[in-house]
C-alpha positions in Angstrom: 0.0 0.0 0.0 1.3 3.5 -0.9 0.5 6.8 0.7 1.9 10.0 -0.7 1.8 13.7 0.1 3.3 16.5 -1.9 4.3 20.1 -1.6 6.1 22.0 -4.4 9.4 21.7 -2.4 9.1 18.3 -0.7 7.8 15.0 -1.9 6.8 12.4 0.7 5.9 8.8 -0.2 5.1 6.0 2.3 5.1 2.4 1.1 5.5 -1.0 2.7 6.4 0.4 6.1 9.0 2.8 4.7 8.9 6.6 4.1 10.9 8.4 1.5 11.3 12.2 1.7 12.6 13.9 -1.4 13.8 17.5 -1.7 12.1 18.6 -4.9 13.7 21.8 -6.1 16.4 20.5 -8.4 16.4 23.7 -10.4 17.7 25.4 -7.2 19.9 22.5 -6.2 17.4 21.5 -3.5 18.1 24.2 -0.9 17.2 23.9 2.8 14.7 26.8 2.8 12.4 27.6 5.7 9.6 26.0 3.8 11.5 22.8 3.3 12.6 22.6 7.0 9.1 23.3 8.2 7.5 20.6 5.9 10.0 17.9 6.7 9.8 18.7 10.4 6.0 18.4 10.3 6.3 15.0 8.5 8.8 13.7 11.1 6.6 14.8 14.0 3.6 13.1 12.4 5.3 9.6 12.3 7.4 9.9 15.4 5.2 7.5 17.4 4.1 5.4 14.5 6.0 2.1 14.6 4.4 0.9 11.4 6.9 3.3 9.7 10.1 1.4 10.1 12.5 3.7 8.4 12.9 7.0 6.6 15.0 7.7 3.5 16.1 11.3 2.6 17.0 12.0 -1.0 17.1 14.8 -3.5 15.5 15.1 -6.9 17.3 15.7 -10.2 20.6 14.1 -9.2 21.4 16.6 -6.4 21.0 15.8 -2.7 21.0 19.3 -1.1 23.2 22.4 -1.7 22.6 23.7 1.8 20.9 26.8 3.1 19.2 29.3 1.0 21.6 32.2 0.5 18.7 34.5 -0.5 17.4 34.2 3.1 20.9 35.1 4.3 20.6 38.3 2.3 17.3 39.0 3.9 18.9 38.6 7.4 21.6 41.1 6.5 18.9 43.6 5.4 17.2 43.3 8.9 18.9 46.3 10.4 19.0 46.3 14.2 17.0 43.1 14.3 19.4 41.2 11.9 21.3 39.4 14.7 18.2 38.3 16.5 16.6 37.1 13.2 19.8 35.1 12.4 19.9 33.5 15.9 16.2 32.4 15.5 16.9 30.9 12.1 20.0 29.1 13.4 18.0 27.6 16.3 15.3 26.4 13.9 18.0 24.6 11.9 19.3 23.1 15.2 15.9 21.8 16.0 15.5 20.4 12.5 18.9 18.5 12.6 18.1 17.3 16.1 14.8 15.9 15.0 16.4 13.9 12.3 19.1 12.6 14.6 16.6 11.7 17.4 13.9 10.2 15.1 12.9 6.8 16.6 12.9 5.2 13.1 16.1 4.4 11.2 17.1 7.2 8.9 19.1 6.9 5.7 20.6 9.6 3.5 21.0 8.6 -0.2 23.5 11.2 -1.6 23.9 11.7 -5.3 25.5 14.9 -6.6 26.1 17.7 -4.2 25.7 17.6 -0.4 27.0 20.9 0.9 26.9 22.9 4.1 23.5 22.3 5.7 22.7 19.6 3.2 25.8 17.8 4.4 24.7 18.4 8.0 21.3 16.9 7.2 23.0 13.8 5.8 25.3 13.6 8.8 22.4 13.7 11.2 21.0 10.5 9.6 21.9 7.0 11.0 23.4 5.8 7.7 24.7 7.6 4.7 25.2 6.0 1.3 26.7 8.1 -1.5 27.7 7.7 -5.1 31.5 7.6 -5.6 31.3 10.9 -7.5 29.1 12.7 -5.1 30.4 16.1 -3.9 30.6 16.9 -0.2 31.7 20.4 0.8 32.0 22.3 4.2 31.6 25.7 2.5 30.7 27.9 5.5 34.1 29.2 6.5 34.8 30.1 2.8 31.9 32.5 2.9 32.7 34.0 6.2 30.4 31.8 8.4 30.9 29.1 11.1 29.2 25.7 10.4 27.4 26.3 13.7 24.6 23.7 13.9 26.1 20.9 11.8 29.4 20.7 13.6 28.2 18.3 16.3 26.8 15.8 13.8 30.0 15.9 11.6 32.1 15.5 14.8 30.1 12.5 15.9 30.8 10.8 12.5 34.4 11.8 12.1 35.8 12.3 15.6 37.2 15.6 17.0 40.4 16.1 14.9 39.1 15.0 11.5 35.9 17.1 12.0 37.9 20.1 13.1 40.1 19.9 10.0 37.2 19.5 7.6 35.1 22.2 9.1 37.8 24.8 9.7 39.4 24.4 6.2 36.1 24.3 4.3 37.2 21.0 2.8 35.7 19.4 -0.3 35.4 15.7 -0.8 34.2 13.1 -3.3 32.0 10.2 -2.3 35.1 7.9 -2.2 37.1 10.3 -0.1 34.1 10.8 2.3 33.9 7.0 2.7 37.6 6.8 3.4 37.4 9.2 6.3 34.1 7.8 7.7 31.7 10.6 6.7 29.6 8.1 4.7 29.0 4.5 5.4 29.1 3.2 1.8 30.2 4.6 -1.5 28.6 3.0 -4.6 29.1 3.3 -8.3 25.8 5.0 -9.5 22.2 5.7 -8.8 21.1 2.1 -9.4 23.7 0.9 -6.8 22.3 3.5 -4.4 18.9 1.8 -4.7 20.5 -1.6 -4.2 22.3 -0.4 -1.0 19.1 1.1 0.3 17.2 -2.1 -0.3 19.9 -4.1 1.6 19.7 -1.7 4.6 15.9 -1.8 4.5 15.9 -5.6 4.7 18.2 -5.5 7.7 16.1 -2.9 9.5 12.9 -4.8 8.8 14.3 -7.9 10.5 14.7 -5.9 13.7 11.9 -5.0 16.2 10.9 -1.3 15.8 10.7 -0.4 19.5 14.0 -2.2 20.1 15.5 -0.1 17.3 14.2 3.1 18.8 15.5 2.1 22.3 18.9 1.1 20.9 19.3 4.4 19.1 18.5 6.2 22.3 21.0 4.1 24.4 23.7 4.7 21.9 23.1 8.5 21.9 23.1 8.5 25.7 26.6 7.1 25.8 27.7 10.5 24.5 26.4 12.6 27.4 25.3 10.5 30.4 27.6 9.8 33.3 28.4 6.1 33.8 25.9 5.4 36.6 23.2 7.3 34.9 23.9 5.4 31.7 23.7 2.1 33.5 20.4 3.0 35.0 18.9 4.2 31.7 20.2 1.2 29.8 18.7 -1.1 32.5 15.3 0.7 32.2 15.3 0.4 28.4 16.1 -3.4 28.7 13.5 -4.0 31.4 10.7 -2.3 29.5 11.7 -4.3 26.4 11.8 -7.7 27.9 8.4 -7.4 29.6 6.9 -5.8 26.5 5.2 -7.4 23.5 8.2 -7.2 21.3 10.5 -8.8 23.9 8.2 -11.6 24.6 7.5 -12.2 20.9 11.2 -12.2 20.1 12.1 -14.7 22.7 9.2 -17.0 21.8 10.0 -16.8 18.1 13.6 -17.7 18.8 12.7 -20.7 21.0 10.0 -21.8 18.4 12.5 -21.4 15.6 10.3 -19.0 13.5 10.4 -15.5 12.4 9.1 -12.8 14.8 5.9 -11.0 13.8 7.7 -7.8 12.7 10.0 -9.6 10.2 9.0 -9.8 6.5 
């Protein structure tokens, strides 16, 4: 069964337990405008508690993933007079909430990168759980080259690359191909072409669908908590996640299916 919704800037298709979100302004290189951020955020909120949606793929139309923020909106900020700094801070915090929503989405998130993934577009990809790119994809940390810090994407790039590699890429405004991005760990897989992107996505989907959706959500949370909780808090939180799971429907079904040598109910 397929369900689709469309705006001029974003296409959303839901089929067989999977959602695909496509940035749909290829003539502008799929910028992260306020409209795009608001629409994707709305879609993510709508499915946050829906475990029938097992995963979400982000992609861009026209062979381009996302060229980053809308520079025209930056010009509008600069024309804001005395309010310009306050306007800029508000927009930056909206971007932070957007990237955070992607990173903390309970479902598995995948970025399929073809063509350019630059600045905020690269940040959006980095906030996803998995990134697959074509070998000739173009990644660029362009902010410092236009006089700006990569403020809200830095934490997601750092999580992927580690402190020193991230610092080098972000400070120097580095540019990378898909192969180079794979070599340093910015992407999880670099493939030959668009058809290979689809094959890699299908393989990831198959693996995700074999896993229990609530267990996936809990595991994502536990892994994230290792980054900021103290040891004892982490132990307590992990124990709580485990306890809820093992007495819940998924835990009981998983153990029963293992003992009965059959697939669990969530597996295709």
